[in-house]
C-alpha positions in Angstrom: 100.4 7.6 216.9 97.3 8.3 215.3 97.2 11.4 213.1 94.1 13.3 213.4 92.8 15.1 210.4 91.4 18.8 210.8 87.6 18.6 210.2 85.6 21.6 209.0 84.2 22.1 212.7 87.9 22.4 213.9 88.9 24.8 211.2 85.8 27.0 211.9 86.4 26.9 215.6 90.2 28.2 215.0 89.0 30.9 212.7 86.5 32.1 215.3 88.7 31.9 218.4 92.3 32.8 217.0 92.2 36.5 216.9 90.6 36.6 220.5 93.5 34.5 221.6 96.2 36.3 219.9 94.8 39.7 221.4 94.7 38.3 224.8 98.5 37.1 224.3 99.2 40.6 223.1 100.9 39.0 219.9 98.7 40.9 217.1 101.3 42.3 214.7 99.1 44.8 212.9 95.9 46.1 214.7 93.1 47.9 212.8 93.0 50.5 215.8 95.6 53.2 215.9 98.5 52.7 218.4 98.9 55.0 221.4 102.3 56.5 221.1 103.8 58.4 224.1 104.1 62.2 223.5 107.9 62.1 223.9 108.0 59.5 220.8 105.8 61.8 218.8 107.8 64.7 219.5 110.9 63.1 218.6 109.4 61.9 215.1 108.5 65.5 214.5 112.0 66.6 215.2 113.5 63.8 213.0 111.1 64.9 210.1 112.2 68.5 210.5 115.8 67.7 210.5 115.3 65.6 207.3 113.4 68.5 205.8 116.3 70.8 206.7 118.8 68.3 205.3 116.8 68.2 201.9 116.8 71.9 201.9 120.7 71.7 202.4 121.3 69.2 199.7 119.3 71.2 197.3 121.3 74.6 198.1 124.6 72.4 197.9 123.5 71.1 194.4 122.7 74.6 193.1 126.0 76.0 194.3 127.8 73.0 192.8 126.1 73.5 189.6 127.1 77.2 189.5 130.6 76.3 190.4 130.9 74.0 187.5 129.6 76.8 185.0 132.2 79.1 186.6 134.9 76.5 185.9 133.7 75.9 182.5 133.5 79.6 181.5 137.1 80.1 183.0 138.2 77.1 180.8 136.7 78.5 177.9 138.3 81.8 178.5 141.8 80.1 179.0 141.5 78.0 175.7 140.5 81.2 173.7 143.6 83.0 175.1 145.8 79.9 174.3 144.2 79.9 170.8 144.7 83.7 170.5 148.5 83.1 171.4 148.7 80.3 168.6 147.3 82.7 166.0 149.7 85.5 167.1 152.6 83.0 166.6 151.5 81.9 163.4 151.5 85.5 162.2 154.9 86.0 163.6 156.3 83.1 161.8 154.6 84.0 158.6 156.3 87.3 158.8 159.6 85.7 159.8 159.2 83.4 156.9 158.6 86.3 154.5 161.6 88.1 155.9 163.9 85.0 155.5 162.7 84.6 151.9 163.3 88.4 151.1 166.7 88.1 152.7 167.6 84.8 151.0 166.4 86.2 147.6 168.5 89.5 148.1 171.5 87.2 149.0 171.1 85.0 146.1 170.3 88.2 143.6 173.5 89.9 144.9 175.6 86.6 144.5 174.2 86.1 140.9 175.0 89.9 140.0 178.6 89.5 141.5 179.1 86.3 139.4 177.8 88.0 136.2 180.2 91.0 136.6 183.2 88.7 136.8 
């Protein structure tokens, strides 16, 4: 088999006629002129675009409601922690009072015991 080399004339011929041949065969992937779409397809495209817009709006409103819910939860948790903190402070005050009461009682008992022992 003899291998033929492409000459400049062959390349120029292919460049000049390839586009016409591809158009005749209807195999041009991207044409420069706009495609003719059927009205049904155009209506469907418009409906899909409207649905996408509606979904985007729904997603935005969902995000806003989720953010507000998180803020409410955060405020609720802050209140609960403040309540628990207040309870601990109240318990500390009670224990402090009980400690003073026990110290006073212990001191009175020891004082009474010492007084009784000193009298005998």
